[in-house]
C-alpha positions as CSV (number, residue, x, y, z in Angstrom):
1,M,216.8,88.4,55.4
2,N,218.1,91.2,53.2
3,S,217.7,89.0,50.1
4,L,214.0,88.2,51.1
5,F,213.4,91.9,51.5
6,K,214.8,92.6,48.1
7,K,212.6,89.9,46.5
8,A,209.5,91.3,48.3
9,L,210.3,94.8,47.1
10,I,210.8,93.6,43.5
11,L,207.4,91.8,43.7
12,I,205.7,95.0,45.0
13,I,207.3,97.1,42.3
14,F,206.3,94.5,39.6
15,L,202.7,94.5,40.8
16,M,202.6,98.3,40.8
17,L,204.0,98.4,37.3
18,Y,201.4,95.7,36.3
19,K,198.6,97.8,37.6
20,I,199.9,101.0,36.0
21,C,200.3,99.2,32.7
22,Y,196.7,98.0,32.6
23,A,195.4,101.3,34.0
24,D,197.1,102.9,31.0
25,L,195.2,100.5,28.7
26,I,191.9,101.7,30.2
27,E,192.9,105.4,29.8
28,E,194.2,104.9,26.2
29,G,191.0,103.0,25.4
30,E,188.9,106.0,26.7
31,I,190.9,108.4,24.4
32,A,190.2,106.1,21.5
33,Y,186.5,105.8,22.4
34,N,186.2,109.6,22.6
35,N,187.9,109.9,19.2
36,Q,185.3,107.4,17.9
37,D,188.0,104.8,17.2
38,Y,185.9,102.0,18.7
39,T,188.0,99.2,17.2
40,K,191.1,100.4,19.0
41,A,189.2,101.0,22.2
42,F,187.9,97.4,22.0
43,E,191.4,96.0,21.6
44,L,192.8,97.9,24.5
45,W,189.9,97.2,26.9
46,K,189.8,93.6,25.9
47,K,193.5,93.2,26.7
48,A,192.9,94.8,30.1
49,C,189.9,92.5,30.7
50,D,191.8,89.4,29.7
51,N,194.4,90.3,32.2
52,G,191.9,90.6,35.1
53,Y,191.2,94.3,35.0
54,P,187.4,94.6,35.7
55,D,187.1,98.2,34.3
56,G,188.3,96.7,31.0
57,C,185.6,94.0,31.1
58,N,182.9,96.5,31.9
59,N,184.0,98.8,29.0
60,V,184.0,95.8,26.6
61,G,180.5,95.1,27.8
62,I,179.5,98.6,26.9
63,L,180.9,98.3,23.4
64,Y,179.0,95.0,22.9
65,E,175.8,96.6,24.2
66,Q,176.1,99.7,22.0
67,G,177.5,97.8,18.9
68,F,180.4,100.2,18.7
69,G,183.6,98.6,17.1
70,V,181.9,95.2,17.4
71,K,178.7,93.6,16.3
72,Q,176.0,94.4,18.8
73,D,175.6,91.4,21.1
74,Y,173.6,91.8,24.4
75,Q,174.5,88.3,25.5
76,L,178.3,89.0,25.3
77,A,177.7,92.4,26.9
78,G,176.0,90.6,29.8
79,S,178.9,88.1,30.2
80,Y,181.5,90.9,30.4
81,Y,179.4,92.9,32.8
82,K,179.1,89.8,35.0
83,K,182.8,89.2,34.9
84,A,183.4,92.7,36.1
85,C,180.6,92.6,38.7
86,D,182.0,89.4,40.1
87,K,185.2,91.4,40.7
88,N,183.1,93.9,42.7
89,L,183.0,96.7,40.1
90,A,179.8,98.4,41.1
91,I,179.1,100.1,37.8
92,A,179.2,96.8,36.1
93,C,176.7,95.3,38.5
94,F,174.4,98.3,37.6
95,N,174.9,97.7,33.9
96,L,174.1,94.0,34.3
97,G,171.0,94.9,36.4
98,V,169.7,97.0,33.5
99,L,170.0,94.1,31.1
100,H,168.1,91.8,33.5
101,I,165.3,94.4,33.9
102,K,165.0,94.5,30.1
103,G,165.7,90.9,29.4
104,K,168.3,91.8,26.8
105,G,170.8,89.0,26.2
106,V,170.0,87.6,29.7
107,A,166.9,86.2,31.3
108,K,164.5,88.9,32.4
109,N,164.9,88.7,36.2
110,I,163.7,91.7,38.2
111,K,164.6,90.1,41.6
112,L,168.2,89.6,40.4
113,A,168.3,93.1,38.9
114,I,167.2,94.5,42.3
115,Q,170.0,92.7,44.0
116,L,172.5,94.0,41.4
117,Y,171.1,97.5,41.8
118,Q,171.4,97.3,45.5
119,K,175.0,96.1,45.3
120,A,175.8,99.1,43.1
121,C,173.8,101.5,45.1
122,D,175.5,100.5,48.3
123,K,178.8,101.4,46.5
124,K,177.3,104.9,45.7
125,I,176.4,104.5,42.1
126,P,173.6,107.1,41.9
127,E,171.9,105.6,38.8
128,A,171.5,102.3,40.7
129,C,169.8,104.0,43.6
130,Y,167.6,105.9,41.2
131,N,166.6,102.7,39.3
132,L,165.7,101.1,42.7
133,G,163.4,104.0,43.2
134,L,161.7,103.4,39.9
135,V,161.3,99.7,40.8
136,Y,159.6,100.5,44.1
137,E,157.5,103.3,42.7
138,K,156.1,101.2,39.8
139,G,155.9,98.0,41.7
140,E,158.0,95.9,39.3
141,D,157.9,92.4,40.7
142,V,157.8,94.0,44.2
143,K,155.0,95.6,46.2
144,V,154.7,99.3,45.5
145,N,156.4,101.2,48.3
146,I,156.5,104.9,47.8
147,E,158.4,105.6,51.0
148,K,161.1,103.2,49.8
149,A,161.0,104.8,46.3
150,F,161.5,108.2,47.9
151,E,164.4,106.9,50.0
152,Y,166.2,105.7,46.9
153,Y,165.5,108.7,44.8
154,K,166.7,110.9,47.6
155,K,169.9,108.9,48.0
156,S,170.6,109.2,44.2
157,C,169.9,112.9,44.6
158,D,172.4,113.2,47.5
159,L,174.9,111.4,45.2
160,G,174.5,114.1,42.6
161,L,171.9,112.7,40.2
162,P,169.4,115.5,39.4
163,E,166.7,113.1,38.2
164,G,166.7,111.6,41.6
165,C,166.1,115.1,43.1
166,H,163.3,115.7,40.7
167,D,161.5,112.4,41.2
168,A,161.8,112.7,45.0
169,G,160.3,116.1,44.8
170,T,157.5,114.9,42.6
171,L,156.6,112.2,45.2
172,L,156.5,114.8,48.0
173,E,154.4,117.1,45.8
174,K,151.8,114.3,45.1
175,G,151.7,113.1,48.7
176,E,150.4,109.7,47.6
177,G,151.9,107.0,49.9
178,I,154.1,109.5,51.6
179,K,153.3,112.7,53.5
180,Q,152.9,115.7,51.2
181,D,155.6,118.4,51.7
182,L,155.3,121.2,49.1
183,F,158.1,123.3,50.5
184,R,160.6,120.4,50.6
185,S,159.5,119.3,47.1
186,A,160.4,122.9,45.9
187,E,163.8,122.6,47.5
188,L,164.4,119.3,45.6
189,F,163.2,120.8,42.3
190,K,165.6,123.7,42.9
191,K,168.5,121.3,43.5
192,A,167.8,119.5,40.3
193,C,167.3,122.8,38.4
194,D,170.6,124.1,39.7
195,K,172.1,120.9,38.1
196,N,170.5,121.9,34.8
197,L,167.6,119.5,34.7
198,E,165.2,121.8,32.9
199,I,162.0,119.9,33.7
200,S,162.8,120.7,37.3
201,C,163.2,124.4,36.5
202,F,159.7,124.2,34.9
203,A,158.3,122.4,38.0
204,L,159.8,125.0,40.2
205,G,158.4,127.8,38.0
206,L,155.0,126.3,38.4
207,K,155.3,126.4,42.2
208,F,156.3,130.1,42.0
209,E,153.4,130.9,39.7
210,K,150.8,129.0,41.8
211,G,152.3,129.6,45.2
212,L,152.6,125.9,46.0
213,G,154.6,125.5,49.2
214,I,156.4,128.8,48.5
215,K,155.5,132.4,48.2
216,K,153.9,133.3,44.8
217,D,156.4,135.1,42.6
218,Y,155.5,135.7,39.0
219,E,158.9,137.2,38.0
220,R,160.7,134.2,39.3
221,A,158.2,131.9,37.6
222,F,158.7,133.7,34.3
223,E,162.5,133.4,34.6
224,L,162.3,129.6,35.3
225,Y,159.8,129.0,32.5
226,K,162.0,131.0,30.1
227,R,165.1,129.1,31.1
228,A,163.3,125.8,30.5
229,C,161.7,127.0,27.2
230,D,165.1,128.3,26.0
231,A,166.2,124.7,26.5
232,K,163.4,123.6,24.1
233,L,161.0,122.1,26.7
234,P,157.6,122.5,25.0
235,I,155.5,122.5,28.1
236,A,157.6,125.3,29.6
237,C,157.1,127.4,26.4
238,Y,153.3,126.8,26.7
239,N,153.3,128.1,30.3
240,L,155.6,131.0,29.3
241,A,153.1,132.0,26.6
242,G,150.4,132.2,29.4
243,M,152.7,134.6,31.3
244,Y,152.9,136.8,28.3
245,I,149.1,136.6,27.7
246,R,148.3,137.6,31.4
247,G,151.3,139.9,31.9
248,R,152.6,137.9,34.8
249,G,156.2,138.7,35.6
250,V,156.5,140.3,32.2
251,Q,154.8,142.9,30.0
252,K,151.9,141.5,28.0
253,N,153.0,140.5,24.5
254,F,150.4,138.6,22.4
255,P,152.7,138.1,19.3
256,V,155.4,136.5,21.4
257,A,152.7,134.4,23.1
258,G,151.5,133.2,19.7
259,Q,155.0,132.1,18.7
260,L,155.4,130.2,22.0
261,Y,152.0,128.5,21.6
262,K,153.0,127.5,18.0
263,F,156.2,125.9,19.3
264,A,154.3,124.1,22.0
265,C,151.7,123.0,19.4
266,D,154.3,121.8,16.9
267,N,155.6,119.6,19.7
268,N,152.2,118.1,20.5
269,I,151.3,120.2,23.5
270,Y,147.7,120.2,22.3
271,E,146.5,123.0,24.7
272,G,149.0,125.2,22.9
273,C,147.2,124.4,19.6
274,Y,143.9,125.3,21.3
275,N,145.1,128.6,22.7
276,L,146.7,129.6,19.4
277,A,143.4,128.8,17.7
278,L,141.6,131.1,20.0
279,M,144.0,133.8,19.1
280,Y,143.4,133.3,15.3
281,E,139.6,133.4,16.0
282,V,139.7,136.8,17.6
283,G,142.8,138.1,15.7
284,K,144.8,138.9,18.9
285,G,148.6,138.8,18.4
286,V,148.0,137.2,15.0
287,E,146.0,138.1,11.9
288,Q,142.4,136.8,12.2
289,D,142.1,133.5,10.3
290,Y,139.2,131.1,11.0
291,E,140.7,128.4,8.7
292,K,143.9,128.3,10.6
293,A,141.9,128.3,13.8
294,F,139.8,125.3,12.5
295,N,143.0,123.3,11.6
296,L,144.5,124.0,15.0
297,L,141.4,123.0,16.8
298,E,141.1,119.8,14.8
299,K,144.6,118.9,15.7
300,A,144.0,119.7,19.4
301,C,140.7,117.9,19.6
302,N,142.2,114.8,18.0
303,G,145.1,115.1,20.4
304,G,142.8,114.9,23.4
305,S,142.0,118.6,24.2
306,S,138.3,118.4,25.2
307,D,138.0,122.2,25.2
308,A,139.2,122.2,21.6
309,C,136.5,119.8,20.7
310,N,133.9,122.2,22.0
311,Q,135.4,125.1,20.1
312,L,135.7,123.0,17.0
313,A,132.0,122.2,17.3
314,L,131.2,125.9,17.4
315,L,133.0,126.4,14.1
316,Y,131.1,123.5,12.5
317,D,128.0,125.0,13.9
318,S,128.6,128.5,12.5
319,G,130.4,127.4,9.3
320,M,133.4,129.6,10.0
321,G,136.7,128.3,8.7
322,T,135.0,125.2,7.4
323,K,131.8,124.0,5.8
324,K,128.8,124.2,8.1
325,D,128.0,120.8,9.5
326,I,125.5,120.6,12.4
327,E,125.8,116.8,12.7
328,K,129.6,117.0,13.3
329,A,129.0,119.9,15.7
330,I,126.5,117.7,17.7
331,I,129.1,114.8,17.8
332,L,131.8,117.1,19.1
333,F,129.6,118.8,21.7
334,K,128.7,115.4,23.0
335,K,132.4,114.3,23.0
336,A,133.4,117.4,25.0
337,C,130.5,117.1,27.4
338,D,131.3,113.5,28.1
339,E,134.8,114.8,29.1
340,N,133.1,117.3,31.5
341,V,133.5,120.5,29.5
342,A,130.6,122.4,31.1
343,I,130.0,124.8,28.2
344,A,129.8,121.8,25.8
345,C,127.0,120.3,27.9
346,Y,125.2,123.6,27.8
347,N,125.7,124.0,24.0
348,L,124.3,120.5,23.5
349,G,121.4,121.2,25.8
350,V,120.5,124.2,23.7
351,K,120.4,122.0,20.6
352,Y,118.1,119.5,22.2
353,S,115.9,122.2,23.8
354,K,115.3,123.8,20.4
355,G,115.6,120.7,18.2
356,I,118.5,122.1,16.1
357,G,120.2,119.2,14.3
358,V,118.6,116.7,16.6
359,K,115.1,115.6,17.5
360,R,113.8,118.0,20.1
361,D,114.0,116.5,23.6
362,E,113.5,118.9,26.5
363,F,114.0,116.2,29.2
364,L,117.5,115.4,27.7
365,A,118.1,119.2,27.5
366,L,117.2,119.5,31.1
367,E,119.7,116.7,32.0
368,L,122.4,118.5,30.0
369,Y,121.7,121.9,31.6
370,Q,121.8,120.2,35.0
371,R,125.2,118.6,34.2
372,A,126.6,122.0,33.1
373,C,125.3,123.5,36.3
374,K,127.0,120.8,38.4
375,L,130.2,121.6,36.6
376,N,129.8,125.2,37.9
377,L,128.5,126.9,34.8
378,S,126.1,129.6,36.0
379,I,124.2,129.8,32.6
380,G,123.7,126.1,32.8
381,C,122.0,126.5,36.2
382,E,119.8,129.4,34.9
383,N,118.6,127.4,31.9
384,Y,118.1,124.3,34.1
385,N,115.8,126.3,36.4
386,L,113.9,128.0,33.6
387,L,113.3,124.7,31.6
388,K,112.4,122.8,34.8
389,S,109.8,125.5,35.6
390,E,108.4,125.3,32.0
391,L,108.1,121.6,32.1
392,S,106.5,121.5,35.5
393,S,103.8,124.0,34.3
394,K,102.9,121.9,31.3
C-alpha cells in the first residue's frame, strides 16, 4: 500500500513537472515574441504544441497567420487553431472562427464560425461575443437580429471590451430594431471612453453638446471633443473647431478653429474643408484668399459635400478665386439642389427666371423656388409666390 502511494505520488509530481516544463516553453516563447525573435518563439511554441499543450498550438497558428518567423500560411494557421480548439482552448476557437468568416486558409463557413464564436463567447472571450454581435447586426448568413446583436455587444462590454460598449450604445441610440434609450447609450459611451476608446469620447461629447439623453453641457462636450481630437480623431477635431467658432464651452478662437478644420480636411472630413473655405472667403481667422477657398470647396464638393458644391458654384458664377464659368456654376447648382440644398435650388431658380447662362424658363424657375420653399428657405417661398402671381396675371 505504501509502495503504491509512493508510485502515485511520483506520477503526480512528474505530471506537475511536465506541465511546468511546457508552461515555461509558452512563457519563454512570449518573451522571444515580444523581443521580435519570432524564429525562437516558433521553435518553443511548436515544441509545446507537439507535446499536447494547446496554448502552444494556438500561438504557432498566430505565427503562421501573421507570417512571423515562418512563411505566412493561413491553411497551417487554421490547422493549428483547430488542434488547440479541439482541446477546448477558447481563444483558438475564436481565431479559427475568424478564418472561417474570411475564408482564409479554410472554407468560408459563417455557420461554423458562429458555432466557434459561441463556444469562445461562452468561455468569456470578449472578442468572440463582439463578433457574434457583428454577425447578427449585419445579418451574415443569419437573419438580422438587433436585440441579439445588442445582447452580444453588451456581453463583450461586460467582459471589458470597449468596442462592445460603444456598439451597444450605438444600437440604443439609433433605436432601430431595439427600443431607443439615449440615457443608457450615454452610459455605455462613457464606459468605453473611460477605457480610452476615443470614438466613444467623441460620441459622448456629441450627446453633451446636443443634450441627447443627458443634460446639455458645452464645457463637458468641449473636454471630450478635445480629448478625442488630441488622439488624432479627425471628426472630433471638426466638432471641436465648431465649439471654438461658436464659443461653446470655450472662448471663441477663429485661428484655432481654422487649424482644426484644416486637420479635419486633410483627413478627408469634407465638411472641414467646406468650413475652412468659408473662413478664407471672408478672411475670418485666416487671411482672405479666394483661390484657397476655391481649392478647398472643389475638394469638399468632390468628396460629397453638397453645401460645398453650391458655394463652389457661387465662385464660378462670380469669377472669384477662379475663371468665371456660368456653365459650371449651373451644373454645380443643379448637383447641390438635387441633394436638397435649398439655397442651391433658389440660386438655380434665379438663373432660369432671368435666363442667365440658361434658356429662360419661368415655369422651371417656379418649380425650383417651390422646392427651395419646401426645404424651409423663406426667400424661396417669397420668390415662388411672386413668380406664381406674375405668371397667373399673364
